[in-house]
C-alpha positions in Angstrom: 116.8 34.8 9.7 120.3 34.6 11.3 121.8 36.5 8.4 119.4 39.4 8.8 120.2 39.6 12.6 124.0 39.6 11.9 123.5 42.2 9.2 121.5 44.4 11.5 124.1 44.2 14.3 126.9 45.1 11.9 124.8 48.0 10.6 124.3 49.3 14.1 128.0 49.1 14.9 129.0 50.9 11.8 126.3 53.6 12.3 127.7 54.3 15.8 131.1 55.0 14.4 129.8 57.2 11.6 127.5 59.4 13.8 129.8 59.5 16.8 132.4 61.6 15.1 130.5 64.9 15.4 131.5 66.6 18.7 128.7 68.0 20.9 129.1 71.6 21.8 127.6 73.2 24.9 127.3 76.9 25.6 128.9 77.8 28.9 126.7 80.1 31.0 128.7 82.2 33.5 126.0 84.8 34.4 124.5 83.0 37.4 125.5 83.6 41.0 124.2 82.3 44.4 123.5 84.4 47.4 121.5 83.1 50.4 121.3 82.7 54.2 122.8 79.4 55.5 120.9 77.4 58.1 117.2 78.0 58.9 115.6 80.1 56.2 114.0 83.2 57.7 113.7 87.0 57.1 115.3 87.7 60.5 119.1 87.7 61.2 121.3 87.4 64.2 124.8 88.9 64.5 127.3 86.4 63.1 124.8 84.8 60.7 126.4 83.0 57.8 125.7 83.6 54.1 126.7 81.7 51.0 127.9 83.9 48.1 129.2 82.2 44.9 130.1 84.4 42.0 131.8 83.0 38.9 135.1 84.5 37.8 133.5 86.0 34.7 131.2 88.2 36.9 133.6 89.2 39.6 135.1 92.3 37.9 131.6 93.9 37.6 129.9 92.5 40.7 129.3 94.3 43.9 127.2 93.6 47.0 125.9 96.7 48.8 125.1 96.1 52.5 123.3 98.5 54.8 123.9 98.3 58.6 126.3 95.4 58.4 129.4 94.0 56.7 130.7 90.7 55.6 133.8 89.1 57.1 135.8 86.3 55.6 135.7 82.8 57.0 137.8 79.8 56.3 135.7 79.0 53.2 136.0 81.3 50.2 132.2 81.2 49.5 130.9 81.6 53.1 130.8 85.0 54.8 130.0 86.0 58.4 127.6 88.9 58.9 128.8 91.6 61.4 126.0 93.9 62.5 127.3 97.6 62.4 124.3 99.9 62.5 124.5 103.3 60.8 127.1 102.3 58.2 127.0 101.1 54.6 129.4 98.6 53.2 130.2 97.3 49.7 131.8 93.9 48.9 133.9 94.1 45.8 136.2 91.5 44.1 139.6 93.1 43.6 141.9 91.7 40.9 145.3 90.5 41.9 148.0 89.0 39.6 150.5 86.4 40.9 153.6 85.2 39.0 154.1 81.5 39.4 156.8 79.8 37.4 156.9 82.2 34.4 153.2 82.5 34.2 150.7 85.0 35.6 147.6 83.9 37.4 144.7 86.3 38.0 142.6 85.9 41.1 139.8 88.0 42.5 139.9 88.6 46.3 136.8 89.8 48.1 137.1 93.1 50.1 134.4 94.7 52.1 134.9 98.4 52.1 133.0 101.2 54.0 130.6 103.1 51.7 129.3 106.0 53.9 126.8 106.5 56.6 123.3 105.2 56.7 120.4 107.3 58.0 117.7 104.7 57.5 116.3 102.4 60.1 118.9 100.5 62.1 116.8 97.4 62.7 117.0 96.3 59.0 119.9 94.9 57.0 119.6 95.5 53.2 121.5 93.6 50.5 121.7 94.7 46.9 123.6 92.6 44.4 124.7 95.1 41.7 126.1 94.8 38.2 128.5 97.7 37.8 129.1 97.2 34.1 125.4 97.5 33.2 124.8 99.9 36.1 121.7 98.0 37.4 120.6 96.1 40.4 120.4 92.3 40.1 118.9 91.3 43.4 117.6 93.1 46.5 116.8 91.6 49.9 115.9 93.0 53.3 116.3 91.2 56.6 115.3 92.3 60.2 118.1 92.1 62.7 117.5 90.5 66.1 120.1 91.2 68.8 
């Protein structure tokens, strides 16, 4: 009985070495982004509301966020933006590519810029957000909030 237990333990140890040599491969998914209101979840906004926007680097060249009646301002955190209510104007948040040379190598970064995108003639009590894929020329996500002053 003891010999069979020893043989079984040796077999398990050898089996682990044989089967452990095949590497596991995982497919990296870079097509997801996060966009939502921080704090209390509601369909109403106040001026200076905070939003979380996380976009992977692979999506940044083709990603834009169209905003009606407001714009996003940067905060100290690169993923959190402050809403500034500006009725009558459309804005678009884009990620602009910048290259930096550091010690004989180039590093590409994407910096967010909120640019004016014309006038708005719709209702001024609503703030509309549209996440847009410029490469495929289609809307990814649309959301509307009511502004409370």
